[in-house]
N, C-alpha and C positions, 0 to 999 in steps of 0.2 A: 266701526259700526255704520258710518255714513255710507260706505260703499255697499253695505248689505241692504240698507233701507231703500236705496234707489231701485235696485232690481226687484225688491219686494213690492214696491209701488207699481212697477211695470207688470208684474204677475197679476196683481189685483186689477190693474187696468184691463188686462186680457179677459178676466172673468166679467168685469163690468161690460165690456164690449159684447160678450155673448148674451148677456141679459138685455142690453139696450137694443140690439138689433133683433131680439126675439128669435135667435138663430135656431134653425132646424138643421142639425148636422147632416142629415141625409139630403135635404134639398140643396144645400150649398156645397155638397161634397165634390161636384164636378169642376169647380173653379178653384184649383189648387193655388193659383197665384193670388187670388183675392183672399182666400183663407189664410195664406201665409202672411200677407200684408196685415190682416186684421189681428191675427193671433200670435204670430211668431217674430215679426220683424223688429219689434221693440227691443228684444233681447238678442236675437240671432242676426240682426241686420237685414237690409234690403237684399232679396234674393239669397238669403242665407250666408251673406258675406260678413259675418260677425267681426267687429273691430275690438271687442272686449275679450280678453283672455278668460274671463269668467264663464263665457258661453261659447260652445263649440261652433265652428264653421260647419254649415250644412250643405254648402254648394258642392254639387257633383258627388255627394255621398251615395253609397249603394242603397237602392230603394228597399231591398229586403231587410237590410240592417236597420234603416230608419223605421220601417214598419214594426219590426220586433221591439225596438227601444220604446216607441210610442205606446205600444201595447203593454210593455213592461211598466211604464209609468202609470198607465191607466189602471192596470191590475195590481199596482203597488208591488210588483216583483223586484223593482229597483228601489232599494231603500236608503241609499246614501243621502246625506243631509241636503245637498243641492237638489236632488230629485224630489224630495219631500217639499222643499221650500218653493221651487219654481215650476215643477212639471206635474205633480200629482193633480192639482186642481184643474188646470186646463185640460190635461189628457183625459180626465174623467168625463169630459163632455164630448169626446170624439168617438164616433162609431168606426167600424172597420173600413167602410167605404171612404170616409173622410181621411182616415189615416193613410190609406193607399193613395189618395189624391195628393196629399201633402208630400208623401215620400216620392212620388213620381215627379212632382214639380221640382223639388230640390235636386233630384238626380239629373234633371235636364240642364241645370245651370252649369256655367263654365267653371272649370276647376280653379281653385285658388292658387295664386302665385306664391312661391316660397319667399321666406324672409331670411336673408343671410345672417348667420350668427358667428360665433367664435370658430375660426377655422380648425383649431386643434380639437376642440370639443366635438364639432361636427364630424371630423374625420374618425374620431373614436366611436361616435354613434353609428356612423356608416358601417364600420367594421362589425359591430354587434348586430346591426340590422341585417346585414348580408350573410354573416357567418355564425352568429350566435356566440355563445361562450361554452364551447364543448367541455372544458374542464369542470364547469359548474353545472352542466346539464341544461343550459339555456339554449333552446333551439333558435335558429335564425328567424327573425321577425318576418323576413320576406317569404318564408315557407308558408305562412298563413295569409299575410296581407298583400302579397304580390311583390314582384321585383322592384316596382316603382312605388310601392306603398299605395297602390291604386284601389285595393280592396277587391272583393268578389261577392258572390251571392251569400256567403256565410260570414265573412269578416269585413270590417269597415275600412273605408279609405282613411288613411292617416296622413298622406302627403299634404303639406300646407297647413296642417292643424296647429292651433296655438300651443306653444311649448308648455305654458303654465297649465293649460287645460289637460294636456296629456299627462303631466306629472300628477295632477290631482286625481285623474282616473287610476293611474298606477297605485296611488296611495289608497284609494278606496277598495281596489281589488285586494291590496295587501292586508288591509285591516278587516276585510270581510263584509263591509257594509254594502258593497256592490257584489252580489253573489250570483249574477246571472251569466257568468262566463268562466267556467271552471278552468279552461286552458289558460286564460289570462291571470286568474288568481294564482295558479301554480307558478307562472313565469314571474309575476310581480314579487312573490315571496323570495325568489332567487336573486333578483337584481339588487345591487347596492344602490344607494341614493345617487352616487356619482355616475354609475352606469345608466340609470334611468334618465338622468339629466342629459347625458350625452345622446342617447337615442332620441329623446324628445327634441333636442336642439337640431339633430339631423333631420327629423321628420318635418319640423317647422320650415326648414330651409328648402324642402323639395317643392 
């Protein structure tokens, strides 16, 4: 529980920041770096380089994807527990211009460096990422997320992302509490826990 209360305090601090500075989302929307430092860095790290696997890395993420997710938090279209606990409150204060400014700022940051993992597990994940699991009907992850897991206008960058975060997202896609990506929900239901762990380990290493 201790690990939960600390991020909860960080989330509350973000809301206090909004109130303390008398923030007008439209007036401040042009300064993405300043907004990110005030509202996002406590959880997601400076420049989006999160060091905690509880919070995703945002550096070099696709801007359209970030915009869509922030709007999903704001509109409560993303209903998983973490979204409710950490993102609903802050996102409810953001207008579309501010969201675009934050997304553009994070997209400009340098891509995260990979973290090497177990070679055998990573190799298994690479195979699934590049070729899928034809016998199980699982498409290659690269077909949506790009050959280098770099993402595109529709699908997010996954390269360098925390393994534990990726596994948590696969879990919420599977249990239906994150229901804003039907393609991933279908894939998540097909992957075994061991296969998911292999793919996540490979992606963290990129």
